[in-house]
N, C-alpha and C positions, 0 to 999 in steps of 0.2 A: 480606249487605251492602258495601256498595264502603266500603273503608279511605280514616278520611276520619279529619284531624286534628280534632278533636271539641271542643269547649270548653263549658261551662256552666256559666251565669248561674245564681243563681235569688238572687229578693229578695222581701220582703217590705215595705212602703211605704206606712206609713197615709199615707191624703186624704183629709182632712176626714169620722174619724167610719170610711173607712173601709182596706178593709186592698187592696191587688189584688197578686199575686205573679206573677212571669214566670221560666218556664224557656226558653229561647235554645240551640236546640244549633244550629250551624255546620261547617259541614263541606265544605272546601275542598279536599284532596288529590287529589280524581277531573279537578276544572280543572285542578290546575296538575300532575298527571300529566297531563295530554293533551296541554296547553300545551310541556311539555320533552317528548312523543316518548317517552313512557315510558306503561307497558302499565298499564293498570287492574287493581286485584283485588278482586275480587268474591269474598264471602267466602260458599258455598254455592251453591245453584246460583242465586240470583238469583231467584228468584222472590215473593224475600218482599217486601212492600209495606208503604212509608213512605208519610206525608201529607208533603211538602214546598212550602214555599212561602216565597214572591219575599220578602226582607229589609219592602223598602218596604211591605207589606202589610202587614206586623209593628209596626212603627215607628201605620201609620196607625192601627191596633186601637189600642194602648197609647195612642199620640194622642185618637181618641173615648172610650175605657174613661176615660181622667184628669177626658174633659171634661166628660160624661155622670154621669148617677148609676150610674156599675156597681159593682157591688159582689160581691165572692166571686170563684170559678173559673171561668177564659172557656178555651174550647180556640180555639187560635189557628194555622190551616194554613190547605188547599188545602179540608178537607171531601171530599177524592180522594184514592183508592188509584192511588198507580207502584208497580209490581216495579221495585227494585234493576239490575236486567239495562235498564230501559227507563230511568230515566236515569243510564246506562250510555252504553246506544249516544245517548242527547238531546246529551250531552257529547260523543261522540265525534266525532260526527255533525258538530254545532256551528263544532268544534274543525280539523275538521279531519283528524284522524286517522283512520287506518285498520288497527290491531292489534286482535287480539280479547281481553278479557278475561282474566285469569290467574284461575283456579278454584282456593280453597284452605277445606279444611272450613269448615264453618259453626263460627259463634264461639257457645260458652259460653254459655248462658242467652240470645242472640237468638230474640227474638219473629217470630214468621212474618209474622203482618200487624198492622198499624195502621195507625188513619188519626183524624183528630180530630173530632167529632161539634161541629163550630163554631155550633147551633143556637143558643144562652145566647148569644153575643156577636151575633147579630143584637138582642138586645134594644137595641145600642145603635149599631145599624147597619155595625155590621162585614160586609162582604162582599166577600172574594179578591177584585183587580181585575186578577189579571196571572197572564195561563198561565202552566202551566210552562216553556213554550218560552221566553218572551218572558223569565223573568227567569233563565233561565237565562242567553240572549241579552246580557243586559245583565249580569249577572255577569259572564261572561268577556268583556266589553267593560272590564271596572274594571281585569283584570287585564293588557287588553292595549291598554292607555289610555295614554301618558305623561300623568304626572299638572305638572299648570303650577305 
């Protein structure tokens, strides 16, 4: 796993008799490390996979679920597995950083493969609209564009 500052929020909010739960994980450490010209840290061999999704797709899914007739639990993601080393390589490429990552032993309890089954989210019209590369480009731009 790429070392990341991870924040999680989990809420359940009743909406017209329904409850929608959200859990959001965000990690910006690989981007800030690359932009600062520091090596990225990869725990394990980097071949473990995760489902990375652009935040605008998550926002769109939450709005669609709230406005639609959605109830229960839905997975929101890209529906595709990406290895941690693929993600690290993409971040390095998009930031123009050419150093190899530092590899550390796997973290205890880290799962090998994970991705979201997003089929139930299609019930309220969810489909990811941003590729991993497009999402990463936009995220990196948000770190490097002066705020007005």
